[in-house]
N, C-alpha and C positions, 0 to 999 in steps of 0.2 A: 504494500500500500504506500509505503514511504517513497519508493522509486517512482510510482505513478504521480504522486503529488509533486515530487521534485522535477520530473519531466514536464508536467503541466505548467509549473511555475516558470521553468526555463523557457518553454514555448511561448508563454505570455510575455515574458521580458523581451524575447527576440521579436515578437510581433509588434510590441509597443515601440521598440527601437526602430524597426523597419518602417513603421507608420510615420514616425516623426522625421526620420531621415529622408523620406521620399519628398517632402516639401522643401527641402533645402536646395538652393540654387547651385549650379556648377561654378567652378572657378572661372571658366571662360565666359559664362553669362554675367558674372559679377564684374569681370574686367570690361566687358562691353557696356554694361550699365554705368559703371564709373567713368569710362571714357566719354560716354554720351552726356553724362551729368557735367563733366568738366567742360565739354564743348558748349553746352547750353549756358553755363555760368561764365564762359570766357576765360577759364583758368587752365586750359589744356597746356599752355606753354610754361606753366609754373611747375609742372610735374617732372621730377628728376628720376622717377622710377623706383626709388627705394621706399618711398612712402606708400606706393601703390600696393605692395604685398600685404601690408598691415590693413589697408582698407579692404582688400579682397577677403582677408580672413574675417574681418568684422562683418562684411556683407554676407559671407557664407554662414556665419554663426547667428546673425540676427535678422536676416531678411528671408521672406518667403519667395518661392519661385514666381508667384503671381506678381509681387511687387517689383522684382528684378526684371521680369519680362516687360512690365509696364514702363520701367525706367529706360530700358533699351529702346522701346518704341516711341518714347516721348519726343515730340518735335518742338515743344516750347517749355518754358519754365512753369507755366500754369499746369500743363499736362504732367510734368514731373512732380509737382507738388501733390497732385491727386494720387500718385502712385503709392504713397506711404513707404517710400524707399529709404530715404535719409532726409534729415532736416535740410530744407532748402531755404536760404534767407529770403525775407520779404523784399520786394522792390521798394526803393526809397524815392 
């Protein structure tokens, strides 16, 4: 009986992990979203590449696939703000 309970518990943990991991964006998607965000903000020339890896890790850990896909497709800052991707500064 204990083996069955242990296997069931392990199966539930694996299923839970797989379910949450499925909504995480890929590294490539995060790079595209961040590049688009920089272009829309006019800051693409300020990137030296070293900061991007940290941003990609933060994107993968804290963003959903839906938000990242939205940020990749955004054509304006207003569209980007609606994505719930990252905090976009308000226009002044």
